[in-house]
PDB file of N, CA, C and O in Angstrom:
ATOM      1  N   MET A   1      87.482  89.742 101.355  1.00  0.00           N
ATOM      2  CA  MET A   1      87.762  90.460 100.139  1.00  0.00           C
ATOM      3  C   MET A   1      86.438  90.968  99.564  1.00  0.00           C
ATOM      4  O   MET A   1      85.463  90.221  99.475  1.00  0.00           O
ATOM      5  N   SER A   2      86.414  92.220  99.184  1.00  0.00           N
ATOM      6  CA  SER A   2      85.195  92.819  98.644  1.00  0.00           C
ATOM      7  C   SER A   2      84.984  92.381  97.187  1.00  0.00           C
ATOM      8  O   SER A   2      85.897  91.879  96.532  1.00  0.00           O
ATOM      9  N   HIS A   3      83.784  92.583  96.716  1.00  0.00           N
ATOM     10  CA  HIS A   3      83.474  92.268  95.319  1.00  0.00           C
ATOM     11  C   HIS A   3      84.368  93.087  94.383  1.00  0.00           C
ATOM     12  O   HIS A   3      84.856  92.578  93.374  1.00  0.00           O
ATOM     13  N   GLU A   4      84.571  94.337  94.726  1.00  0.00           N
ATOM     14  CA  GLU A   4      85.424  95.227  93.923  1.00  0.00           C
ATOM     15  C   GLU A   4      86.847  94.673  93.828  1.00  0.00           C
ATOM     16  O   GLU A   4      87.457  94.703  92.759  1.00  0.00           O
ATOM     17  N   ASP A   5      87.369  94.172  94.938  1.00  0.00           N
ATOM     18  CA  ASP A   5      88.711  93.581  94.940  1.00  0.00           C
ATOM     19  C   ASP A   5      88.761  92.316  94.080  1.00  0.00           C
ATOM     20  O   ASP A   5      89.744  92.072  93.381  1.00  0.00           O
ATOM     21  N   GLU A   6      87.704  91.525  94.137  1.00  0.00           N
ATOM     22  CA  GLU A   6      87.639  90.307  93.325  1.00  0.00           C
ATOM     23  C   GLU A   6      87.628  90.640  91.840  1.00  0.00           C
ATOM     24  O   GLU A   6      88.300  89.983  91.044  1.00  0.00           O
ATOM     25  N   VAL A   7      86.863  91.663  91.470  1.00  0.00           N
ATOM     26  CA  VAL A   7      86.799  92.086  90.071  1.00  0.00           C
ATOM     27  C   VAL A   7      88.171  92.574  89.614  1.00  0.00           C
ATOM     28  O   VAL A   7      88.617  92.242  88.516  1.00  0.00           O
ATOM     29  N   THR A   8      88.834  93.356  90.450  1.00  0.00           N
ATOM     30  CA  THR A   8      90.172  93.858  90.127  1.00  0.00           C
ATOM     31  C   THR A   8      91.150  92.704  89.948  1.00  0.00           C
ATOM     32  O   THR A   8      91.904  92.672  88.976  1.00  0.00           O
ATOM     33  N   ASP A   9      91.139  91.761  90.878  1.00  0.00           N
ATOM     34  CA  ASP A   9      92.048  90.612  90.788  1.00  0.00           C
ATOM     35  C   ASP A   9      91.790  89.797  89.521  1.00  0.00           C
ATOM     36  O   ASP A   9      92.730  89.350  88.864  1.00  0.00           O
ATOM     37  N   ARG A  10      90.530  89.607  89.186  1.00  0.00           N
ATOM     38  CA  ARG A  10      90.176  88.835  87.993  1.00  0.00           C
ATOM     39  C   ARG A  10      90.662  89.551  86.719  1.00  0.00           C
ATOM     40  O   ARG A  10      91.186  88.917  85.802  1.00  0.00           O
ATOM     41  N   LEU A  11      90.483  90.857  86.681  1.00  0.00           N
ATOM     42  CA  LEU A  11      90.901  91.620  85.507  1.00  0.00           C
ATOM     43  C   LEU A  11      92.422  91.571  85.349  1.00  0.00           C
ATOM     44  O   LEU A  11      92.921  91.401  84.237  1.00  0.00           O
ATOM     45  N   ILE A  12      93.151  91.716  86.436  1.00  0.00           N
ATOM     46  CA  ILE A  12      94.617  91.633  86.394  1.00  0.00           C
ATOM     47  C   ILE A  12      95.040  90.247  85.924  1.00  0.00           C
ATOM     48  O   ILE A  12      95.928  90.118  85.082  1.00  0.00           O
ATOM     49  N   ARG A  13      94.410  89.219  86.464  1.00  0.00           N
ATOM     50  CA  ARG A  13      94.748  87.851  86.087  1.00  0.00           C
ATOM     51  C   ARG A  13      94.490  87.623  84.587  1.00  0.00           C
ATOM     52  O   ARG A  13      95.321  87.027  83.901  1.00  0.00           O
ATOM     53  N   MET A  14      93.356  88.090  84.085  1.00  0.00           N
ATOM     54  CA  MET A  14      93.027  87.931  82.670  1.00  0.00           C
ATOM     55  C   MET A  14      94.045  88.652  81.780  1.00  0.00           C
ATOM     56  O   MET A  14      94.520  88.093  80.791  1.00  0.00           O
ATOM     57  N   ALA A  15      94.371  89.882  82.135  1.00  0.00           N
ATOM     58  CA  ALA A  15      95.343  90.652  81.348  1.00  0.00           C
ATOM     59  C   ALA A  15      96.696  89.953  81.340  1.00  0.00           C
ATOM     60  O   ALA A  15      97.350  89.873  80.300  1.00  0.00           O
ATOM     61  N   ASN A  16      97.116  89.451  82.489  1.00  0.00           N
ATOM     62  CA  ASN A  16      98.402  88.766  82.582  1.00  0.00           C
ATOM     63  C   ASN A  16      98.400  87.449  81.804  1.00  0.00           C
ATOM     64  O   ASN A  16      99.426  87.059  81.247  1.00  0.00           O
ATOM     65  N   GLN A  17      97.250  86.760  81.762  1.00  0.00           N
ATOM     66  CA  GLN A  17      97.161  85.528  80.976  1.00  0.00           C
ATOM     67  C   GLN A  17      97.336  85.826  79.490  1.00  0.00           C
ATOM     68  O   GLN A  17      98.000  85.072  78.779  1.00  0.00           O
ATOM     69  N   ILE A  18      96.753  86.905  79.027  1.00  0.00           N
ATOM     70  CA  ILE A  18      96.933  87.312  77.633  1.00  0.00           C
ATOM     71  C   ILE A  18      98.406  87.630  77.389  1.00  0.00           C
ATOM     72  O   ILE A  18      98.976  87.238  76.370  1.00  0.00           O
ATOM     73  N   GLY A  19      99.014  88.342  78.333  1.00  0.00           N
ATOM     74  CA  GLY A  19     100.436  88.654  78.217  1.00  0.00           C
ATOM     75  C   GLY A  19     101.291  87.399  78.159  1.00  0.00           C
ATOM     76  O   GLY A  19     102.245  87.341  77.383  1.00  0.00           O
ATOM     77  N   THR A  20     100.973  86.408  78.955  1.00  0.00           N
ATOM     78  CA  THR A  20     101.716  85.145  78.954  1.00  0.00           C
ATOM     79  C   THR A  20     101.602  84.460  77.602  1.00  0.00           C
ATOM     80  O   THR A  20     102.580  83.914  77.091  1.00  0.00           O
ATOM     81  N   PHE A  21     100.410  84.488  77.024  1.00  0.00           N
ATOM     82  CA  PHE A  21     100.203  83.866  75.712  1.00  0.00           C
ATOM     83  C   PHE A  21     101.110  84.489  74.653  1.00  0.00           C
ATOM     84  O   PHE A  21     101.679  83.773  73.829  1.00  0.00           O
ATOM     85  N   PHE A  22     101.248  85.805  74.669  1.00  0.00           N
ATOM     86  CA  PHE A  22     102.033  86.501  73.651  1.00  0.00           C
ATOM     87  C   PHE A  22     103.512  86.642  74.027  1.00  0.00           C
ATOM     88  O   PHE A  22     104.293  87.165  73.232  1.00  0.00           O
ATOM     89  N   ALA A  23     103.905  86.196  75.192  1.00  0.00           N
ATOM     90  CA  ALA A  23     105.274  86.409  75.684  1.00  0.00           C
ATOM     91  C   ALA A  23     106.340  85.729  74.848  1.00  0.00           C
ATOM     92  O   ALA A  23     107.500  86.139  74.897  1.00  0.00           O
ATOM     93  N   SER A  24     105.994  84.712  74.088  1.00  0.00           N
ATOM     94  CA  SER A  24     107.003  84.016  73.285  1.00  0.00           C
ATOM     95  C   SER A  24     107.399  84.811  72.044  1.00  0.00           C
ATOM     96  O   SER A  24     108.375  84.467  71.377  1.00  0.00           O
ATOM     97  N   GLN A  25     106.665  85.856  71.731  1.00  0.00           N
ATOM     98  CA  GLN A  25     106.993  86.701  70.585  1.00  0.00           C
ATOM     99  C   GLN A  25     107.998  87.769  71.000  1.00  0.00           C
ATOM    100  O   GLN A  25     108.155  88.043  72.190  1.00  0.00           O
ATOM    101  N   PRO A  26     108.684  88.378  70.021  1.00  0.00           N
ATOM    102  CA  PRO A  26     109.566  89.503  70.372  1.00  0.00           C
ATOM    103  C   PRO A  26     108.759  90.568  71.123  1.00  0.00           C
ATOM    104  O   PRO A  26     107.553  90.709  70.915  1.00  0.00           O
ATOM    105  N   GLU A  27     109.435  91.308  71.991  1.00  0.00           N
ATOM    106  CA  GLU A  27     108.739  92.222  72.906  1.00  0.00           C
ATOM    107  C   GLU A  27     107.752  93.160  72.214  1.00  0.00           C
ATOM    108  O   GLU A  27     106.611  93.283  72.659  1.00  0.00           O
ATOM    109  N   ALA A  28     108.164  93.817  71.144  1.00  0.00           N
ATOM    110  CA  ALA A  28     107.267  94.759  70.469  1.00  0.00           C
ATOM    111  C   ALA A  28     106.052  94.035  69.906  1.00  0.00           C
ATOM    112  O   ALA A  28     104.933  94.538  70.002  1.00  0.00           O
ATOM    113  N   GLY A  29     106.260  92.861  69.321  1.00  0.00           N
ATOM    114  CA  GLY A  29     105.147  92.087  68.784  1.00  0.00           C
ATOM    115  C   GLY A  29     104.239  91.564  69.875  1.00  0.00           C
ATOM    116  O   GLY A  29     103.023  91.486  69.702  1.00  0.00           O
ATOM    117  N   ALA A  30     104.832  91.207  70.993  1.00  0.00           N
ATOM    118  CA  ALA A  30     104.050  90.695  72.105  1.00  0.00           C
ATOM    119  C   ALA A  30     103.131  91.778  72.662  1.00  0.00           C
ATOM    120  O   ALA A  30     101.945  91.532  72.881  1.00  0.00           O
ATOM    121  N   ALA A  31     103.661  92.957  72.889  1.00  0.00           N
ATOM    122  CA  ALA A  31     102.847  94.056  73.417  1.00  0.00           C
ATOM    123  C   ALA A  31     101.739  94.414  72.435  1.00  0.00           C
ATOM    124  O   ALA A  31     100.608  94.686  72.836  1.00  0.00           O
ATOM    125  N   ALA A  32     102.071  94.412  71.145  1.00  0.00           N
ATOM    126  CA  ALA A  32     101.061  94.714  70.124  1.00  0.00           C
ATOM    127  C   ALA A  32      99.973  93.643  70.117  1.00  0.00           C
ATOM    128  O   ALA A  32      98.793  93.957  69.959  1.00  0.00           O
ATOM    129  N   GLY A  33     100.362  92.390  70.286  1.00  0.00           N
ATOM    130  CA  GLY A  33      99.378  91.303  70.333  1.00  0.00           C
ATOM    131  C   GLY A  33      98.442  91.436  71.512  1.00  0.00           C
ATOM    132  O   GLY A  33      97.236  91.221  71.383  1.00  0.00           O
ATOM    133  N   VAL A  34      98.992  91.791  72.666  1.00  0.00           N
ATOM    134  CA  VAL A  34      98.173  91.969  73.867  1.00  0.00           C
ATOM    135  C   VAL A  34      97.190  93.123  73.676  1.00  0.00           C
ATOM    136  O   VAL A  34      95.999  92.972  73.947  1.00  0.00           O
ATOM    137  N   SER A  35      97.674  94.261  73.217  1.00  0.00           N
ATOM    138  CA  SER A  35      96.786  95.417  73.054  1.00  0.00           C
ATOM    139  C   SER A  35      95.733  95.152  71.980  1.00  0.00           C
ATOM    140  O   SER A  35      94.585  95.571  72.127  1.00  0.00           O
ATOM    141  N   GLU A  36      96.108  94.466  70.905  1.00  0.00           N
ATOM    142  CA  GLU A  36      95.137  94.148  69.855  1.00  0.00           C
ATOM    143  C   GLU A  36      94.039  93.237  70.399  1.00  0.00           C
ATOM    144  O   GLU A  36      92.857  93.450  70.126  1.00  0.00           O
ATOM    145  N   HIS A  37      94.428  92.231  71.163  1.00  0.00           N
ATOM    146  CA  HIS A  37      93.448  91.321  71.751  1.00  0.00           C
ATOM    147  C   HIS A  37      92.496  92.069  72.686  1.00  0.00           C
ATOM    148  O   HIS A  37      91.280  91.888  72.614  1.00  0.00           O
ATOM    149  N   ILE A  38      93.040  92.890  73.543  1.00  0.00           N
ATOM    150  CA  ILE A  38      92.212  93.643  74.493  1.00  0.00           C
ATOM    151  C   ILE A  38      91.286  94.601  73.743  1.00  0.00           C
ATOM    152  O   ILE A  38      90.106  94.705  74.077  1.00  0.00           O
ATOM    153  N   ASN A  39      91.805  95.293  72.743  1.00  0.00           N
ATOM    154  CA  ASN A  39      90.967  96.223  71.974  1.00  0.00           C
ATOM    155  C   ASN A  39      89.846  95.497  71.229  1.00  0.00           C
ATOM    156  O   ASN A  39      88.744  96.030  71.101  1.00  0.00           O
ATOM    157  N   LYS A  40      90.114  94.301  70.743  1.00  0.00           N
ATOM    158  CA  LYS A  40      89.126  93.551  69.975  1.00  0.00           C
ATOM    159  C   LYS A  40      88.068  92.871  70.842  1.00  0.00           C
ATOM    160  O   LYS A  40      86.883  92.880  70.511  1.00  0.00           O
ATOM    161  N   PHE A  41      88.505  92.287  71.948  1.00  0.00           N
ATOM    162  CA  PHE A  41      87.635  91.368  72.672  1.00  0.00           C
ATOM    163  C   PHE A  41      87.141  91.835  74.044  1.00  0.00           C
ATOM    164  O   PHE A  41      86.211  91.247  74.596  1.00  0.00           O
ATOM    165  N   TRP A  42      87.741  92.862  74.586  1.00  0.00           N
ATOM    166  CA  TRP A  42      87.285  93.333  75.892  1.00  0.00           C
ATOM    167  C   TRP A  42      86.244  94.422  75.691  1.00  0.00           C
ATOM    168  O   TRP A  42      86.411  95.315  74.860  1.00  0.00           O
ATOM    169  N   GLU A  43      85.182  94.337  76.454  1.00  0.00           N
ATOM    170  CA  GLU A  43      84.148  95.357  76.366  1.00  0.00           C
ATOM    171  C   GLU A  43      84.683  96.686  76.916  1.00  0.00           C
ATOM    172  O   GLU A  43      85.646  96.700  77.682  1.00  0.00           O
ATOM    173  N   PRO A  44      84.064  97.790  76.526  1.00  0.00           N
ATOM    174  CA  PRO A  44      84.569  99.113  76.927  1.00  0.00           C
ATOM    175  C   PRO A  44      84.773  99.282  78.426  1.00  0.00           C
ATOM    176  O   PRO A  44      85.762  99.886  78.842  1.00  0.00           O
ATOM    177  N   ARG A  45      83.866  98.767  79.244  1.00  0.00           N
ATOM    178  CA  ARG A  45      84.034  98.930  80.711  1.00  0.00           C
ATOM    179  C   ARG A  45      85.282  98.229  81.216  1.00  0.00           C
ATOM    180  O   ARG A  45      85.945  98.716  82.131  1.00  0.00           O
ATOM    181  N   MET A  46      85.604  97.090  80.626  1.00  0.00           N
ATOM    182  CA  MET A  46      86.816  96.368  81.034  1.00  0.00           C
ATOM    183  C   MET A  46      88.070  97.141  80.642  1.00  0.00           C
ATOM    184  O   MET A  46      89.011  97.252  81.428  1.00  0.00           O
ATOM    185  N   ARG A  47      88.078  97.680  79.410  1.00  0.00           N
ATOM    186  CA  ARG A  47      89.229  98.473  78.976  1.00  0.00           C
ATOM    187  C   ARG A  47      89.390  99.718  79.840  1.00  0.00           C
ATOM    188  O   ARG A  47      90.503 100.079  80.222  1.00  0.00           O
ATOM    189  N   GLU A  48      88.282 100.364  80.141  1.00  0.00           N
ATOM    190  CA  GLU A  48      88.308 101.562  80.987  1.00  0.00           C
ATOM    191  C   GLU A  48      88.901 101.231  82.356  1.00  0.00           C
ATOM    192  O   GLU A  48      89.760 101.953  82.865  1.00  0.00           O
ATOM    193  N   ARG A  49      88.437 100.144  82.936  1.00  0.00           N
ATOM    194  CA  ARG A  49      88.916  99.735  84.265  1.00  0.00           C
ATOM    195  C   ARG A  49      90.400  99.377  84.216  1.00  0.00           C
ATOM    196  O   ARG A  49      91.162  99.761  85.104  1.00  0.00           O
ATOM    197  N   LEU A  50      90.807  98.649  83.190  1.00  0.00           N
ATOM    198  CA  LEU A  50      92.210  98.286  83.039  1.00  0.00           C
ATOM    199  C   LEU A  50      93.087  99.531  83.016  1.00  0.00           C
ATOM    200  O   LEU A  50      94.067  99.625  83.754  1.00  0.00           O
ATOM    201  N   LEU A  51      92.730 100.475  82.171  1.00  0.00           N
ATOM    202  CA  LEU A  51      93.535 101.694  82.048  1.00  0.00           C
ATOM    203  C   LEU A  51      93.518 102.517  83.330  1.00  0.00           C
ATOM    204  O   LEU A  51      94.537 103.102  83.700  1.00  0.00           O
ATOM    205  N   ASP A  52      92.387 102.570  84.006  1.00  0.00           N
ATOM    206  CA  ASP A  52      92.309 103.294  85.287  1.00  0.00           C
ATOM    207  C   ASP A  52      93.191 102.637  86.341  1.00  0.00           C
ATOM    208  O   ASP A  52      93.881 103.329  87.089  1.00  0.00           O
ATOM    209  N   LEU A  53      93.174 101.310  86.406  1.00  0.00           N
ATOM    210  CA  LEU A  53      93.998 100.605  87.388  1.00  0.00           C
ATOM    211  C   LEU A  53      95.485 100.844  87.124  1.00  0.00           C
ATOM    212  O   LEU A  53      96.258 101.090  88.049  1.00  0.00           O
ATOM    213  N   ILE A  54      95.867 100.768  85.869  1.00  0.00           N
ATOM    214  CA  ILE A  54      97.279 100.987  85.529  1.00  0.00           C
ATOM    215  C   ILE A  54      97.679 102.431  85.844  1.00  0.00           C
ATOM    216  O   ILE A  54      98.753 102.672  86.395  1.00  0.00           O
ATOM    217  N   ALA A  55      96.824 103.382  85.498  1.00  0.00           N
ATOM    218  CA  ALA A  55      97.120 104.801  85.769  1.00  0.00           C
ATOM    219  C   ALA A  55      97.245 105.078  87.267  1.00  0.00           C
ATOM    220  O   ALA A  55      97.997 105.960  87.683  1.00  0.00           O
ATOM    221  N   SER A  56      96.503 104.316  88.071  1.00  0.00           N
ATOM    222  CA  SER A  56      96.543 104.531  89.519  1.00  0.00           C
ATOM    223  C   SER A  56      97.742 103.855  90.173  1.00  0.00           C
ATOM    224  O   SER A  56      97.978 104.027  91.369  1.00  0.00           O
ATOM    225  N   GLY A  57      98.506 103.080  89.387  1.00  0.00           N
ATOM    226  CA  GLY A  57      99.679 102.411  89.941  1.00  0.00           C
ATOM    227  C   GLY A  57      99.381 101.073  90.582  1.00  0.00           C
ATOM    228  O   GLY A  57     100.170 100.574  91.385  1.00  0.00           O
ATOM    229  N   GLN A  58      98.252 100.491  90.234  1.00  0.00           N
ATOM    230  CA  GLN A  58      97.863  99.189  90.780  1.00  0.00           C
ATOM    231  C   GLN A  58      98.971  98.164  90.564  1.00  0.00           C
ATOM    232  O   GLN A  58      99.523  98.062  89.469  1.00  0.00           O
ATOM    233  N   ASP A  59      99.292  97.413  91.599  1.00  0.00           N
ATOM    234  CA  ASP A  59     100.300  96.355  91.517  1.00  0.00           C
ATOM    235  C   ASP A  59      99.725  95.117  90.849  1.00  0.00           C
ATOM    236  O   ASP A  59      98.508  94.940  90.782  1.00  0.00           O
ATOM    237  N   GLY A  60     100.617  94.258  90.353  1.00  0.00           N
ATOM    238  CA  GLY A  60     100.220  92.945  89.883  1.00  0.00           C
ATOM    239  C   GLY A  60     100.251  92.748  88.383  1.00  0.00           C
ATOM    240  O   GLY A  60     100.156  91.613  87.917  1.00  0.00           O
ATOM    241  N   PHE A  61     100.379  93.809  87.614  1.00  0.00           N
ATOM    242  CA  PHE A  61     100.401  93.667  86.162  1.00  0.00           C
ATOM    243  C   PHE A  61     101.791  93.268  85.697  1.00  0.00           C
ATOM    244  O   PHE A  61     102.795  93.797  86.174  1.00  0.00           O
ATOM    245  N   ASP A  62     101.839  92.318  84.753  1.00  0.00           N
ATOM    246  CA  ASP A  62     103.108  91.939  84.141  1.00  0.00           C
ATOM    247  C   ASP A  62     103.614  93.095  83.284  1.00  0.00           C
ATOM    248  O   ASP A  62     102.814  93.870  82.760  1.00  0.00           O
ATOM    249  N   PRO A  63     104.930  93.220  83.134  1.00  0.00           N
ATOM    250  CA  PRO A  63     105.492  94.316  82.333  1.00  0.00           C
ATOM    251  C   PRO A  63     104.946  94.372  80.908  1.00  0.00           C
ATOM    252  O   PRO A  63     104.754  95.463  80.369  1.00  0.00           O
ATOM    253  N   ILE A  64     104.695  93.234  80.295  1.00  0.00           N
ATOM    254  CA  ILE A  64     104.183  93.235  78.930  1.00  0.00           C
ATOM    255  C   ILE A  64     102.786  93.857  78.863  1.00  0.00           C
ATOM    256  O   ILE A  64     102.440  94.503  77.874  1.00  0.00           O
ATOM    257  N   VAL A  65     101.996  93.666  79.901  1.00  0.00           N
ATOM    258  CA  VAL A  65     100.653  94.266  79.955  1.00  0.00           C
ATOM    259  C   VAL A  65     100.776  95.779  80.106  1.00  0.00           C
ATOM    260  O   VAL A  65     100.034  96.531  79.474  1.00  0.00           O
ATOM    261  N   LEU A  66     101.698  96.219  80.930  1.00  0.00           N
ATOM    262  CA  LEU A  66     101.907  97.658  81.107  1.00  0.00           C
ATOM    263  C   LEU A  66     102.346  98.299  79.797  1.00  0.00           C
ATOM    264  O   LEU A  66     101.895  99.393  79.459  1.00  0.00           O
ATOM    265  N   LYS A  67     103.221  97.625  79.058  1.00  0.00           N
ATOM    266  CA  LYS A  67     103.664  98.137  77.759  1.00  0.00           C
ATOM    267  C   LYS A  67     102.492  98.155  76.768  1.00  0.00           C
ATOM    268  O   LYS A  67     102.312  99.124  76.031  1.00  0.00           O
ATOM    269  N   ALA A  68     101.716  97.098  76.756  1.00  0.00           N
ATOM    270  CA  ALA A  68     100.573  96.995  75.840  1.00  0.00           C
ATOM    271  C   ALA A  68      99.518  98.055  76.129  1.00  0.00           C
ATOM    272  O   ALA A  68      98.831  98.510  75.215  1.00  0.00           O
ATOM    273  N   ALA A  69      99.385  98.447  77.378  1.00  0.00           N
ATOM    274  CA  ALA A  69      98.360  99.423  77.764  1.00  0.00           C
ATOM    275  C   ALA A  69      98.529 100.748  77.038  1.00  0.00           C
ATOM    276  O   ALA A  69      97.568 101.502  76.887  1.00  0.00           O
ATOM    277  N   GLU A  70      99.742 101.036  76.588  1.00  0.00           N
ATOM    278  CA  GLU A  70      99.989 102.278  75.843  1.00  0.00           C
ATOM    279  C   GLU A  70      99.172 102.326  74.549  1.00  0.00           C
ATOM    280  O   GLU A  70      98.881 103.410  74.044  1.00  0.00           O
ATOM    281  N   ALA A  71      98.799 101.153  74.005  1.00  0.00           N
ATOM    282  CA  ALA A  71      98.045 101.090  72.750  1.00  0.00           C
ATOM    283  C   ALA A  71      96.600 100.621  72.941  1.00  0.00           C
ATOM    284  O   ALA A  71      95.878 100.417  71.965  1.00  0.00           O
ATOM    285  N   VAL A  72      96.184 100.453  74.186  1.00  0.00           N
ATOM    286  CA  VAL A  72      94.790 100.085  74.437  1.00  0.00           C
ATOM    287  C   VAL A  72      93.945 101.340  74.273  1.00  0.00           C
ATOM    288  O   VAL A  72      94.262 102.395  74.821  1.00  0.00           O
ATOM    289  N   LYS A  73      92.873 101.207  73.516  1.00  0.00           N
ATOM    290  CA  LYS A  73      92.006 102.349  73.225  1.00  0.00           C
ATOM    291  C   LYS A  73      91.060 102.607  74.390  1.00  0.00           C
ATOM    292  O   LYS A  73      90.306 101.730  74.810  1.00  0.00           O
ATOM    293  N   ARG A  74      91.120 103.833  74.898  1.00  0.00           N
ATOM    294  CA  ARG A  74      90.191 104.208  75.961  1.00  0.00           C
ATOM    295  C   ARG A  74      88.828 104.451  75.321  1.00  0.00           C
ATOM    296  O   ARG A  74      88.722 105.201  74.350  1.00  0.00           O
ATOM    297  N   PRO A  75      87.792 103.826  75.857  1.00  0.00           N
ATOM    298  CA  PRO A  75      86.450 104.001  75.284  1.00  0.00           C
ATOM    299  C   PRO A  75      85.984 105.462  75.383  1.00  0.00           C
ATOM    300  O   PRO A  75      86.316 106.176  76.329  1.00  0.00           O
ATOM    301  N   ALA A  76      85.218 105.872  74.392  1.00  0.00           N
ATOM    302  CA  ALA A  76      84.629 107.214  74.430  1.00  0.00           C
ATOM    303  C   ALA A  76      83.593 107.258  75.538  1.00  0.00           C
ATOM    304  O   ALA A  76      82.843 106.304  75.745  1.00  0.00           O
ATOM    305  N   ARG A  77      83.562 108.346  76.227  1.00  0.00           N
ATOM    306  CA  ARG A  77      82.556 108.503  77.293  1.00  0.00           C
ATOM    307  C   ARG A  77      81.293 109.064  76.681  1.00  0.00           C
ATOM    308  O   ARG A  77      81.318 110.048  75.940  1.00  0.00           O
ATOM    309  N   VAL A  78      80.198 108.424  77.003  1.00  0.00           N
ATOM    310  CA  VAL A  78      78.901 108.869  76.501  1.00  0.00           C
ATOM    311  C   VAL A  78      78.273 109.791  77.532  1.00  0.00           C
ATOM    312  O   VAL A  78      78.158 109.439  78.706  1.00  0.00           O
ATOM    313  N   LYS A  79      77.868 110.970  77.086  1.00  0.00           N
ATOM    314  CA  LYS A  79      77.230 111.910  78.021  1.00  0.00           C
ATOM    315  C   LYS A  79      75.798 111.455  78.277  1.00  0.00           C
ATOM    316  O   LYS A  79      75.088 111.060  77.353  1.00  0.00           O
ATOM    317  N   PRO A  80      75.380 111.514  79.546  1.00  0.00           N
ATOM    318  CA  PRO A  80      74.005 111.087  79.868  1.00  0.00           C
ATOM    319  C   PRO A  80      72.960 112.002  79.310  1.00  0.00           C
ATOM    320  O   PRO A  80      71.767 111.766  79.502  1.00  0.00           O
TER     321      PRO A  80
END
């Protein structure tokens, strides 16, 4: 397994763990909790990677994470 694959697997696992934590709440509240946590605590590169993986159709994300991704803020790109 490449380093890139390990990073992807770790990010999916982390996102799903957050989803599991909020899963006991009603669906709308759970998705909002997941997206709020990711927006608050994940650094911009992690959020960017998460959204790119989901957009590419990457397997492994729990449905609550996919729903929450709709409210995850994509970081602004800084021009070099």
